[in-house]
N, C-alpha and C positions, 0 to 999 in steps of 0.2 A: 264854935270856935270864937273868932274875935267879933266884937259888936260892930254893926254897920254905923260908920261915922262916929264911933265912940269918942274920938278926939275933939269933935265939934260940939258935943252935947252941952258944954258949959258956956258956950258963947251964944248970946241971945240973937245976934245977927246972923248966925250960921247954924241954926237948928237944922235937923236932918232934911226935912222937906224943902225948906227955902234954899239950903245950900246946894242940894241936888238939882233943884230947879235952875239955879244960876249956872251950874256946870253944864246942864243940858239945854240951855237957852237957844243956842244955834241949831241944835238938832231938832228941838221942839218947833222952831220957826220953819225949818225946811220940811219937816215930816208931818206936822199938824197944821200950823197956821197957814202955810201956803196952799195946802189942800182945801181947807175950809174957805179960804179967800177966793179960790178958783170957781166957787159955786155962787151964783147970784139969784137963781130962781128956786122956789120951794120944791118943784119937781125937777129933778136933775135930768138934763137932756144929754143927747149923744155927744155934743161938742164939749160939754162940761165933764162928761165921763172920760173923754180923751185927755182933757186937761188934768184931771185927777190922776190918771194913769201915768202921764208923762212927769207930773210933779213927784209922784212916789218913786219913779225911776231915778230922777235927778237927786232924790234924797237918799240914794244908795240902798233902796229896799230890794233892788234886783228886778229884772224884767219879768220873770215868771210870777213872782209874788205880787208885783204891782198889777199885772194883768188879772191875776186871780182875785184880788181885792176889788178891782174895778168891775169885774164880772159879777161878783156877789152883790155889789151895790145895785147893779142893773137888775139882776134876777129877783132880789128881795125888794125892789122898788123903794129903796131908802130915800127919804125926803132930806132936804138940806138941813132941816131942824133936827133930824135924827143922826146926821152924819158923824158928829163928834163922838157920841156914845157908841155908834157902830164901830168906828175906828179904834176906840179905846178897848172895846171888847175883843176885836180882832187881834190887836197887838198882844193883849194879855193871853189870849188863847194860843198864839204862836209860841210864847215863852212857857206855856204850861206843859213842860216836858215831864216824863215819868222819872227821869234820872235825877239824882240828888242835886240840889242847888248850892250846897255848901261843900267846901273842900273836905276831903277825907282827913280825919284826925282821930287818933286813938292814943290816949295818954299812957297806955300799957304796952305800946309797940313803938318800933322805929318807924317814923313817918317820912317817906321819901317823896320829894317833889322834883320831878324831872322837867326842866323848863326849856322849851324850844321856841324858835321864832327867828325871823330874818334879822340881819344886822341893821341897827337903827330903829328898831321897833320899841326900844325901851326895855329890853329883856333884862339886862344886867341891873338897871335901876330898880325894876320891879322886884328882882331877887333880893336886893338890899333892903327894900321896904318890907318885904315879906319876912326876911330874917329878923328885922327889928321888931316886928309884931310878935313873932314867936318867942323871941328872947324876952320881951317885956312880960310875956305870959308865963315865964318861968321855965321855958324849955332850954335844953342844952343843944345849941345849933351848930351844924357844920356846913359851910359852903364848899362846893367842889368846883374848881375852875376848869370846867370841861371844854371850854372853847380854847383849846391849845393851839389852834391855827393862828390866832392873833394874840401877840404878846400884850397888846393894848387892852384886850378884853380881860386878860388875867389880872393886869395891873388895876383896871377899873374895879373888878370884883374885890380885889384886896382892899382898895380904898373903902368900899362899902362895908366890908367885913369889920374894918376898924371903926367906922361910924356906928355900926350896929353892935359893936363889941361882941362879935361872935368869931369862932375859929374858921380857918380856911385851909383846905388842902390844895396846894398848887405845885405842879411840876412842869416847868417850861418844856415844850416840845414833846411831852409825854403822849402816849396813845390814850385817847379819851376813854375808851372802854376799860382799859387797864386801870386808869385813874379811878373810874367809878367803882371798879372791883375793890381796890385798896381802900377807898372811902367807906364802903359798906363794912369791910372788915374792921376798920378803925371805929366806926359807929358802934358796932357790936362790942368791941373790946373796951371802949371807953364810955359806954352808956350815953350816947347821944340819942335824943328823942326826935330830932328833926334833922334831916339831911336834904339840902337843896342843891341840885346838880345843874350847872350851866351847860350849854352846848353851843356848837358852831351854828351859824345861820347863813351859809354861803349858797343862797338859792340859785345863783347864776350857774352853779355846778350841781344840778339837781341830783344826778345819779350818785355821785360821791357822797353828797350830803345825806341822802336817804339811807345809803348803805352804812354810813357811820352811825347815824341815829338808831338804826335797827340793831346794830352791834351793841351799842350802849344799853338799849332797852332790854335786849336779851340777857346781858350781864346782870342788870338790875333784877329782872324776873327770876333768874337762877339763884341769886344771892339773898333775895328778900325773905323767902320761906313764908311765914305768916304775917309779915309786916305790911304796912300800908303803902301803896304807890298811887300817886296822882301825876298824870302827864299833862302839863299846862302849856298851851300855846299862847304866846304873847303877841297881840296885834296892835298896830298903831291905829288909833281911832280916827286919824285924819286921812287914812288911805282908802276908805270906802270899799268898793267891790273888789279891789285888789286883795283885801283881807279874806274874802271868801275863797279866792284862788289859792292863797297861801294855806288856808285851813285845809283845803283839799289835798295839797301836796304833803303837808305834815301829818295829816290824819292817815294818809296812805302808808306812811313810813312807820308811825309809832302809836296809832290808835289814841288820838287825843281824848282825854276825859273832861277837860275843862278849858275855857277860854278866859284870858285876862286881857282887858282892853285898856290901853294907855292913852293919854293925851285927849281924853274926851272933853276936857274943859275948854279946849280951843277948837272943837270940831263941830261941823254941821252934818257929819256923816255917821252919827251914832245908829242910824238905821241898819247898819251892817250886823248888829246884834240879832235883829229879827231874821235877816237873810241867812245867817249861819244856823240859827235854831231851826228854821224851816227846812233848809237843805241838808244839813248834816246831823241834826238832832243832838248837837253838843251844847251843853249849857254854859253860859257866861257865869263865872263865879267870882271874879275879882275885877275891879276897875281902879285905874290910877286917877287921882283927883287933884293933882298939883305937883309941885316941885320938891316939897319937903320929904324927909325920911318917914314921916307918919302919914303921908298923903296916899293911902291905899285903903280900899274898903271892900267889904264883902258885897257882892252884887245881890240886890233884892229886886226881883221882877216886879213886885207890886209897887214899891217905891219908884222904880224906874218908869213904869208906865204912867203912874199918877203924876210924876213930875213933868212928863211930856204934855199932859193935858190940863195942868193947873193954870 
């Protein structure tokens, strides 16, 4: 699909590696540097193991995964001089899922991206950026304002549709599932190659939200036939372990196929990517890397891990 950090490649000060390193500097400090700095002796002792474990937990790796890594350090008798390479390999292995690491896309089919996430996670903004990417690559793109509960969400999506110069289907107060149904009919009749469907994110009303999302997903599945579907959960990169809880709720409702992380550039909590991969086996496929309409990138696990340890 689109190239990782393609927009940055002509800027000498923002080459892929260096740019990603800058974005992840706070996460690298909390997840790597603080762990390495907690060890003072060549042979890691029990007190230092406890410090490593608590440091990983504070870096939003999650309790279970942090305990598991600390236990491996103990069992394998890892020396302090070996710790950096050990952690790098562990993090890489966690992200080494068998599932595809890229968004589904087939130029000969209608590609549908059903985007879910709580209000405030940056969902609508990510949709706008994604639409812009697809449009620039020659696709005919349709946005669907499926968060009909909030008029502000529909208006915000319409602003992004104009910025990205793509079409939008919006019907105030319409039933979201019915709107998705009409959107897919429109896509087939008018030869759209990409359909991006927004959705509500009222997590405080969990039951109603799940039922609504299930209904939309069922409609999509029935209408798609042989076309591509990707269900994307958008998470705020500053929320840490709350992101794992959100992922569990949304995965229960609609079987998430990929994660998009926003606001990583200002967060020290990027360790949540490892926690989700470990606990739910769902790959991160997109990351938001800034405020601009082109500030979105395909997640690359190798570049991500390397940037943490440079």
